[in-house]
Steps between C-alpha positions, in 0.01 A plus 500: 500500500775478758838665495800276567777651713820358651549490874804703619697433809560776746835574332334528160587174329233317301547123528277417205684747274825332606346157420392622153841649432651142553273344241590437136338745260236252367412402865466860610290576188252216596487629859418850380231356272335315796518811712316693222224241496463545880482873451260487202243249621264556788512125562824355355491125419623282788767358268672848541380637838375288796431555865703255709304303763608495870689833470437854618326601174810434281457486126724333246584618145562184301748499209614202293732525204634180339600278793552789741241591759508827685281644778467851633317537827317798629184634653218740433538848653158598385283349221698729267859439616698172487823515683757242390745400775732219374572286205662162456549207261263221601666155527237303688123446466426698818580870552791503761379602842813722538387709199146533643644615835716762315190632329296505822784679677536765232122546500506577872799737449320677208187571695695602818696764299195611307304585814 
């Protein structure tokens, strides 16, 4: 079962934590519930956690509450660690390329600093 962690910038800020802090309490509660599913299940259902195609191994945590849709992108550090990089409210059918690029850039930064 993987552990979910939040990516931190070089100066110590955690963009996903900041994203969660901006959500309404019920929204944040649903996000936490989905993240628990990702941590507790070896193979979480794709309705909650899905690998994005045509990316540098970027995964998407998928949260829907009422009419609101949220996504949190990240990557696998190892089979046991999921690193979440950025979150956003989804307004279109397709995941915005800009958000994917942010996740890919933070993934490169994470591994460069980890080495």
